[in-house]
N, C-alpha and C positions, 0 to 999 in steps of 0.2 A: 262308059265307066260308071259303076255304081258308087254312090256317095254313102258311106257307112258312118259318117261323123256322128250321127244320132246315137250310135251305140255307146259312145263315151259319156253321154249325158243320161243314159238309162238308169233308173233307180235300182233295177234288178242287179246291177253290178255290185251293189253294196250288201247283198245277202247271198246265202248259199244257193248256187244255181240249181241244186237238187229240188228246191221248192217249186221251180218252174217246169219240172218234168215229173208230175205226180203219177203218171200212168203205171209206173213200175211198183206201186204200192197197193195195199189192200184198200177196199172201198172207203172205210172210215178215214184212214190216213189220207187217201187221195182227195176226198171231199174237203178235209181240213186244209190241206196244202193248196188246193185250188182256191179256196176262199182267201187264204193269206196272199197268194200270188196276185189275185184279182184286186185285193185291197191295195197292194203296192202299185199295181198298174194304174189304178184310178187316179192316183196323185202324180203320175209320171208325165213329165212334159213331152216325152217322145212316144206316147202311146200310139198315136196315129202312124208314125213312121214304122214302129214295130209291127203293127198289124199288117201294114202294106208290105213290109219285108217278108213276113211269113206267107202272105198270099202270093206274092210274086215269085217266091222261091219254093213254093209248094212244100212248106214245112209239114212234116208228118207227125211230129211229137211236140209236146210242150205247151206252155201258156205264152201267148204272144199278144201284146196289146190288150190284155184282159180277157182273152178268149182261148179255149183249147184249139189246137191246130185243126182238129176235125170240124169244129164249128166254123172256122174261117173257110175251110175247104167247101163245106156245105153251102155257105153263103155265096161263095164264088161261083159254084155250080148254078145256083138260082139266078144270079146276075147274068150269066151267060146264056140262059134259056130264052 
């Protein structure tokens, strides 16, 4: 059974979730949203758990633990080589 208790402590719960899914916006807005999301992630106590969750669940979209989902996927591929 997966323990998702960390989600209740995530700082992202306190802001608009749209901020963590900037892919649907234009380049300028996407960059601004990404920087804001990463700023929130940097001070979040569960950043590591969030990153691991995205990696283990093959999340395709969004910002997780301070990284775009595609960045996590790329890092995971490099680790498995």
